[in-house]
TITI-456754 format. One record per atom (N, C-alpha, C): residue number from 1; residue in one letter; atom name; x, y, z. Coordinates in pm, 1 decimal. Layout:
BEGIN
pos / code / site / px / py / pz
NUM / a / CA / X / Y / Z;
...
//
This chain:
BEGIN
pos / code / site / px / py / pz
1 / m / N / 14823.2 / 12952.1 / 10206.8;
1 / m / CA / 14671.4 / 12939.1 / 10117.2;
1 / m / C / 14478.1 / 13002.3 / 10220.5;
2 / l / N / 14473.1 / 13069.7 / 10113.2;
2 / l / CA / 14377.2 / 13090.3 / 10134.9;
2 / l / C / 14245.5 / 13053.9 / 10074.7;
3 / s / N / 14138.9 / 12980.7 / 10175.8;
3 / s / CA / 14057.6 / 12914.9 / 10197.2;
3 / s / C / 13943.9 / 12991.8 / 10119.8;
4 / p / N / 13858.0 / 12896.5 / 10090.5;
4 / p / CA / 13731.4 / 12965.0 / 9976.8;
4 / p / C / 13672.5 / 13123.3 / 10079.1;
5 / y / N / 13675.5 / 13101.1 / 10164.6;
5 / y / CA / 13624.9 / 13163.4 / 10319.7;
5 / y / C / 13730.1 / 13317.4 / 10319.3;
6 / g / N / 13827.1 / 13296.2 / 10237.7;
6 / g / CA / 13873.5 / 13417.0 / 10269.6;
6 / g / C / 14011.8 / 13446.9 / 10410.0;
7 / l / N / 14022.7 / 13307.8 / 10485.0;
7 / l / CA / 14064.3 / 13225.0 / 10589.8;
7 / l / C / 14204.6 / 13242.4 / 10561.7;
8 / d / N / 14339.6 / 13245.1 / 10571.5;
8 / d / CA / 14482.9 / 13215.7 / 10555.9;
8 / d / C / 14469.7 / 13077.5 / 10683.2;
9 / i / N / 14499.2 / 12929.6 / 10578.1;
9 / i / CA / 14512.4 / 12832.4 / 10657.4;
9 / i / C / 14699.9 / 12808.7 / 10596.3;
10 / i / N / 14715.7 / 12750.8 / 10731.2;
10 / i / CA / 14869.1 / 12723.6 / 10787.0;
10 / i / C / 14879.0 / 12627.1 / 10729.5;
11 / e / N / 14936.2 / 12535.7 / 10610.7;
11 / e / CA / 14981.8 / 12384.0 / 10586.8;
11 / e / C / 15044.1 / 12343.3 / 10691.3;
12 / s / N / 15137.1 / 12328.0 / 10757.2;
12 / s / CA / 15264.2 / 12310.1 / 10825.5;
12 / s / C / 15276.7 / 12377.3 / 10930.0;
13 / c / N / 15252.9 / 12360.8 / 11031.3;
13 / c / CA / 15337.6 / 12401.1 / 11155.8;
13 / c / C / 15454.1 / 12427.5 / 11129.0;
14 / l / N / 15588.1 / 12296.8 / 11127.8;
14 / l / CA / 15673.6 / 12307.7 / 11076.5;
14 / l / C / 15732.5 / 12453.8 / 11031.9;
15 / t / N / 15628.8 / 12500.2 / 10866.4;
15 / t / CA / 15700.9 / 12603.0 / 10855.6;
15 / t / C / 15605.2 / 12724.7 / 10887.6;
16 / c / N / 15518.3 / 12725.4 / 10996.5;
16 / c / CA / 15451.4 / 12823.1 / 11002.5;
16 / c / C / 15522.3 / 12985.3 / 11076.5;
17 / k / N / 15486.0 / 13082.8 / 11028.3;
17 / k / CA / 15561.4 / 13207.9 / 11048.9;
17 / k / C / 15532.7 / 13204.2 / 11190.7;
18 / m / N / 15384.2 / 13237.1 / 11272.4;
18 / m / CA / 15381.8 / 13220.5 / 11409.9;
18 / m / C / 15406.4 / 13194.9 / 11453.0;
19 / r / N / 15461.6 / 13029.3 / 11448.7;
19 / r / CA / 15454.4 / 12924.4 / 11587.3;
19 / r / C / 15575.9 / 12992.6 / 11692.6;
20 / s / N / 15648.6 / 13044.7 / 11708.0;
20 / s / CA / 15751.6 / 13110.1 / 11755.0;
20 / s / C / 15597.5 / 13209.7 / 11896.9;
21 / d / N / 15496.8 / 13269.9 / 11815.0;
21 / d / CA / 15406.0 / 13322.3 / 11939.5;
21 / d / C / 15322.2 / 13235.9 / 12006.3;
22 / r / N / 15308.1 / 13144.5 / 11928.9;
22 / r / CA / 15197.0 / 13034.4 / 11959.4;
22 / r / C / 15248.0 / 12908.5 / 12081.7;
23 / i / N / 15176.9 / 12924.7 / 12231.8;
23 / i / CA / 15171.6 / 12741.4 / 12294.6;
23 / i / C / 15238.9 / 12621.6 / 12278.7;
24 / f / N / 15090.2 / 12581.2 / 12180.9;
24 / f / CA / 15108.2 / 12500.0 / 12109.8;
24 / f / C / 15227.9 / 12461.1 / 11996.9;
25 / c / N / 15244.0 / 12547.3 / 11942.4;
25 / c / CA / 15323.3 / 12549.2 / 11823.6;
25 / c / C / 15540.5 / 12554.8 / 11883.7;
26 / d / N / 15509.9 / 12543.2 / 11970.3;
26 / d / CA / 15660.4 / 12590.5 / 12026.1;
26 / d / C / 15738.2 / 12489.0 / 12096.3;
27 / l / N / 15635.5 / 12357.1 / 12049.8;
27 / l / CA / 15638.5 / 12216.3 / 12048.3;
27 / l / C / 15800.0 / 12204.9 / 12027.8;
28 / p / N / 15850.8 / 12049.9 / 12114.6;
28 / p / CA / 15988.9 / 12067.4 / 12001.0;
28 / p / C / 15982.7 / 11990.4 / 11814.9;
29 / t / N / 16086.5 / 12000.1 / 11739.6;
29 / t / CA / 16034.7 / 11968.0 / 11620.4;
29 / t / C / 15978.3 / 11833.2 / 11622.2;
30 / s / N / 16053.3 / 11711.9 / 11679.4;
30 / s / CA / 16001.4 / 11633.8 / 11664.3;
30 / s / C / 15859.0 / 11616.4 / 11667.2;
31 / a / N / 15817.5 / 11622.2 / 11787.3;
31 / a / CA / 15706.0 / 11632.2 / 11799.1;
31 / a / C / 15543.2 / 11698.4 / 11701.8;
32 / l / N / 15602.6 / 11797.1 / 11641.8;
32 / l / CA / 15535.0 / 11875.1 / 11537.9;
32 / l / C / 15530.6 / 11787.6 / 11428.2;
33 / q / N / 15631.2 / 11671.5 / 11395.8;
33 / q / CA / 15622.8 / 11627.2 / 11309.1;
33 / q / C / 15600.1 / 11500.8 / 11350.9;
34 / s / N / 15552.8 / 11429.5 / 11433.3;
34 / s / CA / 15491.4 / 11308.8 / 11508.5;
34 / s / C / 15321.4 / 11388.1 / 11440.5;
35 / f / N / 15221.7 / 11522.6 / 11498.2;
35 / f / CA / 15113.4 / 11570.5 / 11430.0;
35 / f / C / 15121.9 / 11594.1 / 11310.2;
36 / e / N / 15211.7 / 11619.0 / 11264.9;
36 / e / CA / 15194.3 / 11642.1 / 11096.5;
36 / e / C / 15147.9 / 11565.2 / 11026.9;
37 / a / N / 15196.4 / 11460.8 / 11056.8;
37 / a / CA / 15176.0 / 11257.6 / 11018.9;
37 / a / C / 15052.7 / 11300.4 / 10991.6;
38 / i / N / 14942.9 / 11318.6 / 11159.8;
38 / i / CA / 14812.8 / 11268.8 / 11165.9;
38 / i / C / 14804.4 / 11385.1 / 11152.1;
39 / k / N / 14713.9 / 11429.2 / 11119.5;
39 / k / CA / 14683.1 / 11559.4 / 11073.1;
39 / k / C / 14543.2 / 11566.6 / 11000.1;
40 / y / N / 14478.8 / 11627.0 / 11029.2;
40 / y / CA / 14378.6 / 11616.8 / 10888.8;
40 / y / C / 14285.6 / 11767.4 / 10926.3;
41 / a / N / 14286.7 / 11917.1 / 10832.0;
41 / a / CA / 14252.4 / 12059.2 / 10825.4;
41 / a / C / 14145.5 / 12064.8 / 10824.5;
42 / t / N / 14038.3 / 12149.0 / 10803.1;
42 / t / CA / 13903.1 / 12203.5 / 10829.0;
42 / t / C / 13916.8 / 12334.2 / 10777.0;
43 / a / N / 13852.7 / 12363.7 / 10758.7;
43 / a / CA / 13764.1 / 12559.1 / 10816.7;
43 / a / C / 13687.9 / 12513.3 / 10783.6;
44 / y / N / 13554.1 / 12630.4 / 10868.0;
44 / y / CA / 13408.6 / 12634.4 / 10795.8;
44 / y / C / 13424.6 / 12750.7 / 10863.3;
45 / p / N / 13321.4 / 12812.0 / 10736.9;
45 / p / CA / 13271.1 / 12968.0 / 10783.4;
45 / p / C / 13183.5 / 13004.3 / 10920.7;
46 / k / N / 13170.0 / 13132.7 / 10959.9;
46 / k / CA / 13129.1 / 13144.8 / 11105.7;
46 / k / C / 12998.3 / 13138.2 / 11059.2;
47 / g / N / 12974.9 / 13022.7 / 11195.1;
47 / g / CA / 12799.0 / 12951.7 / 11217.0;
47 / g / C / 12777.6 / 12866.9 / 11160.9;
48 / a / N / 12871.4 / 12742.8 / 11051.7;
48 / a / CA / 12830.4 / 12657.5 / 10980.0;
48 / a / C / 12815.9 / 12605.0 / 11114.4;
49 / v / N / 12926.7 / 12560.9 / 11225.2;
49 / v / CA / 12899.2 / 12458.4 / 11317.0;
49 / v / C / 12823.7 / 12498.9 / 11435.4;
//
């Protein structure tokens, strides 16, 4: 899904195609499922924060 700012937003770590390329994403599936249950994602344009 693309954000209003043209950024590609990954909805779920469990289905992310880049999962194997990232250290944090290489957690066991059970740990990622726990994070999915409590996550809140948002994106800000450059310079907004």
